[in-house]
N, C-alpha and C positions, 0 to 999 in steps of 0.2 A: 102182407109180406113186409118185413122190416128192411130198412136200408142196409144194415150190416150183412144180412144174408145175400141181398142183391149184389152188394159190392164184392163179397167173397166169391160169388159165382163169376162175376166179370173178371176178377183178378185171376182165377183159375183159367178162364178162357184166354185171357191175354198172355199168361205165362205159357200155355200150351201152344198158342200161335207163334209166340216169339221163339220157342224151342224148335218148332217145326221150320220156321224161317232160317234158324241157325243151321239146322240139318240140311237145308236146301242150299247152303252156302251163299245166302243173301248177305250183302255187305252190312256191317254192324250199324252204320248210320241210318240205313233204311229201316232196320229193325227198331231202333230207338224212336224214329219218327212214327212208326206204326204203333208202338206202345203208347206214346204220348197222345196220339189221335184217338186210339181206342179207349184210353183212360178217360179222356174228355167226354167221349160219347157215353161211356158207362156211367159217369157221374150225372150227366144231364138226364139220361133215361131213368137212372135210379131215383133221382129226385122227383121226376115227373110221375113215376109209378108209385112211390111211397108217400107222396105229399098228401096231407089232409085237406079236404075241401073246406073252404070258409063257410061258416054258418050264416053269414050275412046274405 
């Protein structure tokens, strides 16, 4: 699985959750914090999942 596909999936998930939070009338600063935290989690898990093992 390539990192690009993984990142695209996470971006769609984050956008959907941010839109849902907007529809629930959650304050914008909470939504921004949620997006930043989820983006960080997405990057870390994406790198862990797509990283190649060292041959050493």
